[in-house]
C-alpha positions in Angstrom: 0.7 -9.0 -8.0 2.0 -5.6 -7.3 6.3 -5.1 -6.2 7.4 -2.8 -4.1 11.3 -1.3 -4.4 13.0 0.8 -2.1 14.6 3.7 -3.7 17.2 6.2 -2.9 14.5 8.9 -2.1 11.7 6.0 -0.8 9.8 3.7 -1.9 8.2 3.0 -5.6 5.4 0.1 -6.2 4.7 -1.2 -9.2 1.9 -2.6 -10.5 0.8 -4.8 -12.9 -1.3 -4.7 -16.0 -4.7 -6.1 -14.8 -4.2 -4.6 -11.4 -4.0 -1.0 -13.4 -7.3 -1.0 -14.1 -8.6 -0.7 -10.5 -5.9 1.4 -8.5 -5.8 4.0 -12.3 -2.3 4.5 -12.0 1.1 2.5 -13.4 3.2 3.4 -10.0 3.1 4.8 -7.1 6.1 6.9 -5.5 6.0 8.0 -2.3 9.5 10.0 -0.3 10.5 8.6 3.1 9.9 12.7 3.9 6.1 12.0 3.8 6.4 8.4 5.7 4.9 8.6 9.4 4.6 5.0 10.3 5.5 1.4 8.8 3.8 -2.1 9.4 4.9 -5.0 8.8 0.9 -6.8 8.4 0.6 -10.4 8.7 -3.1 -10.7 7.5 -3.6 -7.7 5.3 -6.9 -8.5 3.7 -8.4 -8.5 7.0 -6.9 -4.6 7.3 -8.8 -2.9 4.6 -12.1 -0.5 6.1 -14.8 1.4 4.4 -16.0 1.4 1.0 -14.3 0.1 -1.8 -13.6 1.1 -5.6 -11.9 -1.6 -6.9 -11.4 -5.3 -7.8 -12.8 -8.1 -4.6 -12.6 -11.5 -5.2 -13.7 -12.4 -1.3 -11.3 -13.7 1.1 -8.9 -13.9 -1.4 -8.0 -10.7 -3.4 -8.6 -6.8 -3.2 -6.8 -4.1 -5.5 -7.5 -0.7 -5.5 -8.9 2.2 -3.2 -10.7 1.4 0.3 -12.0 3.6 3.1 -14.4 5.8 0.9 -16.5 7.0 3.9 -14.1 6.9 6.6 -11.5 9.7 6.4 -8.6 7.4 5.7 -8.2 6.5 2.1 -6.3 3.3 1.2 -4.1 1.9 -1.6 -4.7 -1.4 -1.3 -3.0 -4.5 -3.6 -3.4 -7.7 -1.0 -3.5 -11.2 -0.9 -4.2 -14.4 0.7 -1.1 -16.0 2.2 1.4 -13.2 1.3 2.3 -11.1 3.6 1.5 -6.8 3.4 3.6 -3.9 4.4 1.2 -1.1 5.5 2.4 2.5 5.0 1.1 5.7 7.0 1.6 8.4 4.7 1.4 12.5 5.7 -0.7 13.7 2.5 0.2 17.1 2.1 3.9 16.1 2.1 3.2 13.6 -0.3 0.9 15.2 -2.5 -0.9 11.7 -3.5 -5.0 11.0 -2.4 -4.4 9.1 -0.1 -3.1 8.2 3.6 -2.0 4.4 3.3 -0.7 2.2 1.0 -1.0 -1.5 1.9 0.7 -4.1 -0.3 1.0 -7.8 -0.4 4.6 -8.4 -0.7 6.8 -11.5 0.1 9.5 -9.6 1.5 6.9 -7.2 3.9 9.1 -7.8 6.7 12.7 -7.2 5.4 11.1 -4.0 3.7 9.3 -3.0 7.0 12.9 -2.6 8.8 14.5 -0.8 5.8 11.8 1.7 4.9 10.7 2.5 9.3 11.1 6.3 9.6 13.6 5.7 12.0 16.2 4.4 9.2 15.5 7.4 7.0 
């Protein structure tokens, strides 16, 4: 499962060995200045949309890139039964090839409060 840590400059998402195969990276760091919206999501599996490049076990797990063909590209690592955190980012400020990060983390509600742009 992916891990999420708040750093002084923003948030770091680290991916497990097999997840790296689906997301093509070890980690992603989103600077606090690039965060537009932070949202706690109870059922993150339902929040993906569009085409995908990655791993899918229907109703259980999604890892990779979603939103292909929709105009909003999502970096996703979500699981059934684990709440998620959705971070909408300013692509231009972040310098990243996606618009949202959607990750299942057990402490999603706490992280959402700590990462909200008003707390920057």
